[in-house]
KEKE-3310 file (N, C-alpha, C; in steps of 0.2 Angstrom, whole numbers, plus 5000, padded with zeros to 4 digits):
npx = (4883:4883:4893:4900:4907:4923:4929:4945:4957:4958:4952:4942:4939:4936:4931:4936:4929:4937:4934:4931:4943:4951:4944:4946:4959:4968:4982:4994:4993:4983:4976:4968:4955:4945:4930:4918:4911:4912:4921:4935:4943:4958:4967:4985:4997:5013:5022:5035:5039:5043:5054:5067:5068:5063:5073:5084:5079:5079:5092:5097:5092:5097:5112:5124:5138:5152:5163:5159:5151:5137:5123:5112)
npy = (4995:4988:4989:4983:4992:4989:4988:4993:4994:5011:5015:5013:5000:4995:4981:4976:4967:4955:4955:4968:4974:4969:4973:4987:4988:4988:4987:4985:4997:5012:5028:5039:5050:5064:5071:5083:5076:5063:5048:5044:5031:5027:5018:5016:5018:5012:5017:5016:5004:4992:4994:4991:4977:4976:4982:4973:4962:4967:4970:4957:4953:4962:4965:4977:4983:4987:5001:5002:5013:5023:5022:5032)
npz = (5024:5040:5054:5069:5083:5091:5107:5111:5122:5127:5116:5101:5088:5071:5063:5047:5033:5024:5010:5008:5011:5001:4989:4990:4990:5002:5012:5024:5030:5032:5027:5037:5038:5044:5039:5039:5049:5045:5044:5034:5026:5017:5006:5008:4996:4990:4978:4974:4980:4976:4967:4968:4967:4954:4947:4949:4943:4929:4927:4927:4915:4906:4908:4915:4907:4913:4910:4897:4885:4886:4875:4866)
capx = (4885:4883:4898:4900:4914:4926:4934:4953:4960:4954:4950:4938:4941:4931:4934:4934:4929:4942:4932:4931:4950:4953:4941:4949:4967:4971:4988:4995:4992:4978:4976:4962:4953:4938:4928:4911:4908:4913:4927:4936:4949:4960:4973:4991:5001:5020:5023:5042:5041:5046:5059:5074:5067:5062:5080:5088:5076:5081:5099:5098:5090:5101:5118:5128:5145:5156:5168:5156:5148:5130:5121:5105)
capy = (4989:4990:4985:4985:4995:4984:4991:4991:4999:5017:5017:5008:4998:4992:4975:4977:4961:4953:4957:4975:4976:4967:4977:4993:4988:4990:4983:4985:5004:5016:5035:5041:5057:5065:5077:5084:5071:5056:5045:5041:5027:5027:5014:5019:5015:5014:5016:5014:4999:4986:4996:4987:4970:4977:4984:4967:4958:4970:4969:4950:4952:4967:4967:4983:4982:4993:5004:5004:5020:5023:5024:5035)
capz = (5028:5047:5058:5077:5086:5096:5112:5111:5127:5128:5109:5098:5082:5067:5059:5040:5030:5019:5004:5007:5010:4994:4984:4990:4989:5008:5014:5032:5033:5029:5029:5040:5038:5046:5035:5040:5053:5042:5044:5028:5026:5011:5006:5007:4991:4990:4971:4973:4985:4972:4962:4969:4964:4947:4944:4949:4937:4923:4927:4925:4908:4902:4912:4913:4906:4916:4906:4891:4885:4885:4868:4867)
cpx = (4886:4888:4898:4907:4916:4930:4941:4956:4956:4951:4945:4940:4935:4935:4931:4934:4934:4940:4932:4939:4953:4951:4944:4956:4970:4977:4988:4994:4986:4979:4969:4961:4946:4936:4920:4908:4909:4920:4929:4943:4951:4966:4979:4995:5008:5022:5030:5044:5045:5051:5065:5073:5066:5069:5084:5085:5079:5088:5101:5097:5095:5107:5121:5135:5149:5162:5165:5152:5141:5128:5113:5102)
cpy = (4991:4986:4987:4988:4990:4988:4988:4996:5005:5019:5012:5006:4996:4987:4976:4970:4960:4956:4964:4977:4974:4971:4984:4994:4990:4985:4984:4992:5007:5023:5036:5048:5058:5072:5077:5079:5064:5054:5042:5037:5026:5022:5018:5015:5017:5012:5014:5008:4993:4988:4992:4980:4971:4978:4977:4963:4960:4969:4962:4949:4956:4969:4973:4981:4988:4995:5005:5010:5018:5025:5026:5034)
cpz = (5035:5050:5065:5078:5091:5101:5112:5116:5128:5121:5107:5091:5078:5063:5051:5037:5025:5012:5003:5007:5003:4989:4984:4990:4996:5009:5022:5035:5029:5031:5031:5040:5041:5043:5037:5044:5051:5042:5037:5028:5019:5011:5005:5001:4991:4983:4970:4977:4982:4967:4962:4966:4956:4943:4944:4944:4930:4922:4925:4917:4904:4907:4910:4912:4908:4911:4899:4891:4883:4878:4869:4861)
residu = (MET:ARG:VAL:LYS:LEU:THR:LYS:ILE:GLY:ASN:SER:TYR:GLY:VAL:ARG:LEU:PRO:LYS:SER:VAL:LEU:THR:GLU:CYS:GLY:PHE:GLY:LEU:GLU:ALA:GLU:LEU:ASP:VAL:ARG:GLN:GLY:HIS:VAL:ILE:LEU:THR:PRO:VAL:PHE:PHE:PRO:ARG:ALA:ASP:TRP:GLU:GLU:LYS:ILE:GLU:GLU:ASP:LEU:GLN:ILE:HIS:PRO:VAL:ASN:GLU:GLY:SER:GLU:TRP:ARG:TRP)
# end
């Protein structure tokens, strides 16, 4: 796919089509590497980003009884 470079201040940017962003899983950030003259963009994943929400959901289903002992 050929794309045009867009002047942004002293830099240049590339517009990525939404279909490419979706297919590759890009969010609001990307990791940029240059290897042997090639630019490589990789999506940034935050694997723990939703842990707090998941814990809240789990606590609603399985509330913690303070003072009770854990059973393994």
